[in-house]
C-alpha positions as CSV (number, residue, x, y, z in Angstrom):
1,M,-99.3,-51.4,77.9
2,E,-97.7,-52.3,81.1
3,L,-94.3,-52.9,82.3
4,L,-95.3,-56.8,82.7
5,V,-96.7,-57.3,79.5
6,F,-93.7,-55.3,77.5
7,P,-93.2,-57.3,74.2
8,L,-90.8,-59.9,74.9
9,V,-88.6,-59.1,71.6
10,L,-88.4,-55.6,72.7
11,L,-87.0,-56.6,76.3
12,A,-84.6,-58.8,74.6
13,H,-83.3,-55.8,72.7
14,F,-83.0,-53.8,75.5
15,A,-81.8,-56.2,78.2
16,L,-78.5,-55.4,80.1
17,S,-78.6,-52.1,78.0
18,L,-77.2,-49.9,81.1
19,D,-73.4,-50.8,81.1
20,N,-72.1,-47.6,82.6
21,G,-70.4,-49.2,85.6
22,L,-71.7,-46.1,87.9
23,M,-73.1,-45.7,91.1
24,R,-71.6,-48.7,92.6
25,T,-72.7,-47.3,96.0
26,P,-75.6,-45.1,96.7
27,P,-74.9,-41.6,94.9
28,M,-74.7,-38.3,97.1
29,G,-75.2,-34.9,96.1
30,W,-77.6,-31.9,96.3
31,L,-80.6,-31.4,94.0
32,A,-82.7,-28.3,93.8
33,W,-86.4,-29.4,93.7
34,E,-87.7,-29.6,97.1
35,R,-86.1,-26.4,98.4
36,F,-86.1,-24.3,95.2
37,R,-88.9,-25.7,92.9
38,C,-89.7,-23.7,90.1
39,N,-88.9,-20.5,91.1
40,I,-87.8,-18.5,87.7
41,D,-88.3,-15.0,89.0
42,C,-85.0,-13.8,88.9
43,A,-85.8,-10.0,88.7
44,T,-87.1,-10.0,92.4
45,D,-85.6,-12.8,93.7
46,P,-82.2,-13.3,92.1
47,K,-80.4,-15.4,95.1
48,D,-83.0,-18.2,95.1
49,C,-84.4,-18.5,91.5
50,I,-83.5,-21.5,89.2
51,S,-80.3,-19.9,87.2
52,E,-76.8,-20.5,86.7
53,S,-75.8,-18.9,89.9
54,L,-77.7,-20.9,92.1
55,F,-75.9,-24.1,90.9
56,M,-72.7,-22.3,91.0
57,D,-73.3,-21.3,94.5
58,M,-74.3,-24.8,95.4
59,A,-71.1,-26.3,93.8
60,D,-69.0,-23.8,96.0
61,R,-70.6,-25.0,99.0
62,L,-70.1,-28.8,97.9
63,A,-66.4,-27.7,97.2
64,E,-65.3,-25.4,100.1
65,D,-67.6,-26.8,103.0
66,G,-66.4,-30.3,103.9
67,W,-69.1,-31.8,101.6
68,K,-67.3,-33.3,98.6
69,E,-64.7,-35.1,100.8
70,L,-67.7,-37.1,102.1
71,G,-68.9,-38.2,98.9
72,Y,-71.7,-35.4,98.3
73,E,-70.3,-35.0,94.5
74,Y,-73.4,-34.5,92.4
75,V,-74.9,-30.9,91.6
76,N,-78.4,-31.4,90.2
77,I,-80.6,-29.2,88.2
78,D,-84.2,-30.4,88.1
79,D,-87.1,-28.9,86.4
80,C,-87.6,-25.1,84.7
81,W,-84.0,-24.9,83.4
82,A,-85.1,-24.9,79.7
83,A,-86.4,-22.2,77.3
84,K,-89.9,-22.7,76.4
85,K,-89.0,-23.7,73.0
86,R,-86.3,-25.9,71.3
87,D,-84.0,-24.2,68.8
88,S,-84.2,-24.5,65.0
89,Q,-82.4,-27.8,65.0
90,G,-85.1,-29.3,67.6
91,R,-82.7,-29.2,70.5
92,L,-83.1,-28.7,74.0
93,V,-81.5,-25.0,75.1
94,P,-81.6,-23.4,78.6
95,D,-83.3,-20.3,79.5
96,P,-80.9,-17.5,78.1
97,D,-81.8,-15.2,80.9
98,R,-81.3,-17.3,83.5
99,F,-78.4,-19.7,82.0
100,P,-76.8,-16.9,79.9
101,S,-73.5,-18.9,79.8
102,G,-75.1,-22.3,78.8
103,I,-75.2,-25.9,80.3
104,K,-71.8,-26.6,79.1
105,A,-70.2,-24.0,80.8
106,L,-71.9,-24.8,83.8
107,A,-70.8,-28.2,83.8
108,Q,-67.3,-27.1,83.3
109,Y,-67.6,-24.8,86.5
110,V,-68.7,-27.7,88.5
111,H,-66.1,-29.9,87.2
112,S,-63.5,-27.5,87.9
113,K,-64.8,-27.9,91.6
114,G,-64.0,-31.8,91.5
115,L,-67.9,-32.5,91.1
116,K,-70.6,-33.7,88.6
117,L,-73.6,-32.1,87.1
118,G,-77.1,-33.7,86.8
119,I,-79.8,-32.6,84.8
120,Y,-83.6,-33.0,84.3
121,A,-85.7,-34.0,81.4
122,D,-89.3,-35.7,81.1
123,L,-90.5,-38.5,78.9
124,G,-93.5,-36.8,77.7
125,K,-94.8,-33.8,75.8
126,Y,-93.8,-31.1,78.3
127,T,-92.1,-31.5,81.6
128,C,-94.3,-31.3,84.8
129,G,-93.4,-27.6,85.1
130,G,-94.7,-27.0,81.5
131,Y,-91.1,-26.7,79.7
132,P,-90.5,-28.7,76.7
133,G,-90.5,-32.4,77.1
134,T,-88.5,-35.5,75.8
135,T,-91.1,-37.3,73.5
136,V,-89.8,-40.6,72.3
137,D,-88.7,-39.4,68.9
138,K,-86.6,-36.9,70.8
139,V,-84.8,-39.1,72.9
140,E,-81.8,-39.9,71.2
141,L,-81.0,-36.1,70.1
142,D,-81.4,-35.2,73.9
143,A,-79.1,-37.8,75.0
144,R,-76.5,-36.6,72.5
145,T,-77.2,-33.1,73.6
146,F,-76.5,-33.6,77.1
147,A,-73.3,-35.5,76.5
148,S,-72.2,-32.8,74.5
149,W,-72.6,-30.7,77.3
150,G,-70.9,-32.7,79.8
151,V,-73.7,-33.7,81.9
152,D,-73.0,-36.6,84.4
153,M,-76.6,-37.8,85.3
154,L,-80.0,-37.5,83.7
155,K,-83.2,-37.6,85.9
156,L,-86.0,-38.4,83.3
157,D,-89.5,-37.5,84.8
158,G,-92.7,-39.1,83.7
159,C,-95.2,-36.2,83.2
160,Y,-97.8,-35.7,80.2
161,S,-96.8,-39.4,78.9
162,N,-98.7,-42.5,79.2
163,S,-97.9,-46.2,80.1
164,S,-96.8,-46.8,76.4
165,D,-94.6,-44.3,76.0
166,K,-92.9,-44.9,79.1
167,A,-92.6,-48.8,78.3
168,V,-90.7,-47.8,75.1
169,G,-88.9,-44.5,76.3
170,Y,-87.0,-45.3,79.3
171,P,-85.4,-48.1,78.0
172,L,-84.7,-46.2,74.7
173,M,-82.8,-43.5,76.8
174,S,-80.8,-45.8,78.7
175,K,-79.4,-47.3,75.7
176,A,-79.2,-43.8,73.9
177,L,-77.2,-42.6,77.0
178,N,-74.9,-45.5,76.7
179,A,-74.5,-44.9,73.0
180,T,-73.2,-41.3,73.8
181,G,-69.9,-43.0,75.0
182,R,-70.0,-40.6,77.9
183,P,-70.7,-42.1,81.6
184,I,-74.3,-40.7,82.5
185,A,-76.1,-42.0,85.3
186,F,-79.6,-42.7,84.7
187,S,-82.5,-41.7,87.4
188,C,-85.8,-43.2,86.1
189,S,-89.0,-42.1,87.6
190,W,-91.0,-44.6,85.6
191,P,-92.3,-46.8,88.5
192,A,-93.8,-44.0,90.7
193,Y,-95.9,-43.3,87.6
194,E,-97.0,-47.0,87.6
195,G,-97.8,-47.5,91.7
196,G,-94.4,-48.8,92.3
197,L,-95.4,-52.3,92.6
198,P,-95.6,-55.4,90.7
199,P,-97.4,-56.6,88.2
200,R,-97.2,-52.9,86.8
201,V,-93.7,-52.3,87.7
202,N,-90.8,-55.1,86.7
203,Y,-87.8,-54.2,88.8
204,T,-85.6,-56.7,87.1
205,L,-86.0,-54.8,83.9
206,L,-85.5,-51.5,86.1
207,G,-82.5,-53.1,87.4
208,E,-81.0,-53.5,83.7
209,I,-81.7,-50.1,82.5
210,C,-81.6,-47.5,85.4
211,N,-79.0,-46.7,88.1
212,L,-81.9,-45.7,90.3
213,W,-85.6,-45.0,90.2
214,R,-88.4,-43.1,92.4
215,N,-91.0,-45.7,93.5
216,Y,-93.3,-43.5,95.5
217,Y,-94.8,-40.1,95.8
218,D,-92.9,-36.8,95.7
219,I,-91.3,-36.0,99.1
220,S,-92.7,-32.6,100.8
221,D,-91.3,-30.7,103.4
222,S,-93.0,-32.1,106.3
223,W,-92.6,-35.1,109.0
224,E,-95.9,-36.5,107.7
225,S,-94.3,-37.1,104.0
226,V,-91.4,-38.6,105.3
227,Q,-93.2,-40.9,107.8
228,S,-95.5,-42.1,105.1
229,I,-92.5,-43.1,102.8
230,I,-90.6,-44.9,105.6
231,N,-93.7,-46.9,106.1
232,W,-94.4,-47.4,102.4
233,Y,-90.9,-49.0,102.1
234,G,-91.4,-51.1,105.4
235,K,-94.6,-52.4,104.3
236,H,-93.3,-53.4,100.6
237,Q,-89.8,-54.1,101.5
238,D,-90.1,-57.8,100.4
239,V,-90.7,-56.5,96.6
240,L,-88.4,-53.6,96.9
241,Q,-85.3,-55.1,99.0
242,P,-84.2,-57.6,96.5
243,A,-84.3,-54.9,93.5
244,A,-81.7,-52.9,94.7
245,G,-77.9,-53.5,94.9
246,P,-74.8,-51.7,93.3
247,G,-75.6,-49.7,90.5
248,R,-79.3,-49.8,90.9
249,W,-81.1,-48.3,94.2
250,N,-84.4,-47.5,95.2
251,D,-84.9,-43.8,95.6
252,P,-87.1,-42.9,98.4
253,D,-86.6,-39.0,97.2
254,M,-84.5,-36.3,98.4
255,L,-83.0,-35.6,102.0
256,I,-85.0,-32.2,103.3
257,I,-82.8,-31.9,106.4
258,G,-82.3,-28.2,106.4
259,D,-85.5,-26.9,105.4
260,F,-88.6,-26.1,107.3
261,G,-90.4,-28.9,108.0
262,L,-88.3,-31.3,110.1
263,S,-87.1,-30.8,113.9
264,I,-83.7,-32.1,114.6
265,E,-84.9,-35.5,115.9
266,E,-87.0,-35.9,113.0
267,S,-84.2,-34.8,111.0
268,K,-81.9,-37.5,112.4
269,S,-84.5,-40.0,111.8
270,Q,-84.7,-39.3,107.9
271,M,-80.9,-39.5,107.8
272,A,-80.6,-42.8,109.6
273,L,-83.3,-44.3,107.8
274,W,-82.2,-43.4,104.3
275,A,-78.7,-45.0,105.5
276,I,-80.6,-48.2,106.2
277,L,-82.4,-48.3,103.0
278,A,-79.2,-47.9,100.9
279,A,-80.7,-44.4,99.4
280,P,-79.4,-42.2,97.4
281,L,-78.3,-39.2,99.4
282,F,-79.4,-36.0,97.5
283,M,-80.1,-33.1,99.8
284,S,-82.4,-30.5,98.5
285,N,-81.5,-27.4,100.9
286,D,-79.8,-24.4,100.8
287,L,-76.3,-24.9,101.7
288,R,-75.7,-21.4,102.2
289,T,-77.7,-20.8,105.1
290,I,-77.9,-24.5,106.7
291,S,-77.5,-24.6,110.4
292,R,-74.5,-26.2,112.2
293,S,-76.6,-28.9,113.8
294,E,-78.0,-29.5,110.3
295,V,-74.7,-30.1,108.8
296,E,-73.6,-32.2,111.7
297,I,-76.5,-34.9,110.8
298,L,-75.6,-34.7,107.2
299,Q,-72.1,-34.8,107.5
300,N,-72.1,-37.9,110.0
301,K,-69.0,-39.9,108.9
302,L,-69.9,-43.2,110.5
303,L,-73.6,-42.9,109.1
304,I,-72.2,-41.9,105.8
305,K,-70.0,-45.3,106.2
306,I,-73.0,-47.2,106.7
307,S,-74.9,-45.7,103.7
308,Q,-71.9,-46.4,101.2
309,D,-71.1,-49.8,102.5
310,P,-69.8,-51.6,99.4
311,L,-72.1,-54.6,99.6
312,G,-75.2,-52.4,98.9
313,I,-77.9,-54.7,100.7
314,Q,-80.7,-52.5,101.4
315,G,-81.9,-52.8,105.2
316,R,-85.2,-54.3,106.4
317,M,-87.7,-53.5,109.0
318,I,-87.4,-56.7,111.2
319,M,-90.0,-55.3,113.9
320,Q,-93.1,-53.4,114.0
321,E,-93.9,-53.1,117.5
322,K,-97.4,-52.2,118.8
323,N,-96.1,-49.4,120.8
324,S,-95.2,-47.5,117.6
325,I,-91.6,-48.7,117.9
326,Q,-89.7,-49.8,114.4
327,V,-86.4,-51.7,114.4
328,W,-84.7,-51.7,111.1
329,M,-81.5,-53.4,110.2
330,R,-79.1,-53.4,107.4
331,V,-76.4,-56.2,106.8
332,L,-73.0,-54.6,106.2
333,S,-69.5,-55.8,104.9
334,S,-67.0,-57.1,107.1
335,S,-69.7,-59.2,109.5
336,T,-70.8,-55.6,110.6
337,M,-74.4,-54.5,110.6
338,A,-76.4,-51.3,111.5
339,F,-80.0,-51.3,113.4
340,A,-82.1,-48.3,113.8
341,F,-84.5,-48.1,116.5
342,F,-87.0,-45.9,115.3
343,S,-89.9,-44.2,117.2
344,Q,-93.1,-42.7,115.7
345,R,-94.6,-41.9,119.2
346,T,-95.7,-38.4,119.9
347,D,-95.8,-38.5,123.7
348,M,-92.1,-39.1,125.4
349,P,-89.0,-40.8,125.1
350,Y,-89.5,-44.6,125.1
351,R,-87.0,-47.1,126.6
352,Y,-86.7,-50.4,124.4
353,T,-84.8,-52.9,125.7
354,T,-83.7,-56.1,123.5
355,S,-80.5,-58.2,123.0
356,L,-78.8,-59.0,119.9
357,I,-80.4,-62.5,119.9
358,Q,-83.8,-61.0,119.6
359,L,-82.5,-59.1,116.8
360,N,-81.6,-62.2,114.8
361,V,-77.9,-62.0,115.4
362,T,-76.5,-65.4,115.5
363,A,-72.8,-64.8,115.1
364,P,-70.0,-64.1,116.2
365,K,-70.3,-64.4,119.7
366,V,-69.3,-60.8,121.2
367,F,-69.8,-57.4,119.7
368,S,-69.3,-53.7,120.2
369,A,-72.1,-51.1,119.2
370,Q,-71.4,-47.5,118.6
371,D,-74.3,-45.0,118.9
372,V,-74.1,-43.0,115.3
373,Y,-75.1,-39.9,116.7
374,T,-73.5,-39.6,120.2
375,G,-70.3,-41.5,119.3
376,R,-70.6,-43.8,122.6
377,V,-69.3,-47.5,122.6
378,Q,-70.4,-50.3,124.5
379,H,-68.1,-53.3,124.0
380,G,-68.7,-56.8,125.2
381,L,-72.1,-57.5,124.2
382,Q,-72.8,-61.0,124.1
383,L,-75.7,-62.4,122.0
384,D,-78.1,-62.6,125.1
385,T,-76.8,-59.5,126.7
386,K,-80.0,-57.1,127.5
387,F,-79.3,-53.5,126.6
388,T,-81.5,-50.6,126.5
389,V,-82.1,-47.6,124.1
390,T,-83.9,-44.7,124.9
391,I,-85.6,-43.1,121.7
392,N,-87.2,-39.7,121.7
393,P,-90.7,-39.0,120.0
394,S,-90.2,-39.1,116.1
395,G,-86.7,-40.0,116.7
396,V,-84.2,-42.6,116.2
397,V,-81.2,-44.5,117.9
398,M,-78.8,-46.0,115.3
399,L,-76.0,-48.4,116.2
400,Y,-73.2,-49.9,114.4
401,V,-72.6,-53.0,115.3
402,Y,-69.3,-54.9,114.7
403,P,-67.5,-58.0,115.9
404,E,-65.5,-57.3,119.4
405,D,-62.2,-58.4,117.5
406,Q,-62.5,-55.7,114.8
407,F,-62.2,-52.9,117.7
408,K,-59.1,-50.7,117.3
409,P,-59.1,-48.0,120.0
410,N,-58.3,-44.4,118.4
411,R,-58.7,-42.8,121.7
412,R,-58.4,-43.2,125.3
413,P,-60.5,-45.9,126.4
414,R,-63.8,-45.0,128.2
415,D,-66.2,-47.2,129.9
416,Y,-69.9,-46.5,129.0
417,P,-72.7,-47.7,130.4
418,L,-74.8,-50.4,129.3
419,L,-77.7,-48.0,128.8
420,L,-77.1,-46.5,125.2
């Protein structure tokens, strides 16, 4: 059974079932999977294994290193947290050696830091890592269990299940989470298992039952993986962009900034494009060892402001040049907008010349533009004023553009050259 042919009576029963009022802007936080995977070897690798200590460490870092104040509020457990068998009452239980205090105690610790705890389950016989899954008959029990532990978000994966199980189980879990009375955000992996596109994926239905959803393949720690996601989103934006909005987000997967596969230029590109896409910002890295330059990218206040714009409009690729330059635009509130000039070249910096009118801007007449990464501001941009951005290989230049009359100087004025 595919999403498009979901029985109408069942669809009507579940319609608008996700009434939790959560994630009105793209959620932000930290998620274990890409950096720590299914490392359960706490005997020889106690610092980096999937355990309560790891999540307490990350909660400490979010609370103490300036992340929480910027909006990074979720600490999310992924696969491999559970014991290999359910308890005598059929409930999921955490591995007793790696989570000796239990998930409820871990949630209390995370909450004491002013943060929220997310957890992982799988709508199938097993999780992707081989741990007990949440079959359709266990959905309501597991929802009640997660609520009793004080969990704030559930990521529901789709290994070891078929299309029919997903068509029943994902809406059922949405309804079951609401029925607990606890606000629990719901992340669905359903569309990623169905190819991410209509007719197999019904984005109207997803927006009614999920707060966010994975559309595409898992990200891996490589620039090629990031590029493939960006290009897939650009290719299919006419389908994906209208589906997103406050409380319902396309999820291109984790930020891998601070891991091993991206250069600084590539890290800037991922962060900028994720903000343009109104994507969830879930870091998967080691916050205990991340470098200062990577922190500066992830904690860029103007970039986060763009990401968290209350209109919640996902951006679009508006130009795909033959010279491997893409231009992306996101419409923001208060007549502002963001542009990302993104290079997939590998040779040398590229000088790209354009004007606001060439970028489809028509009103008002005079703008200021601030470079999100350098902070430089250019005032007095008329619609037809030519300007040039220099984009490094695999890099990005991101501009926050706003009407000139919104400029309120907060430092001694400086005149910047038109070359941004």
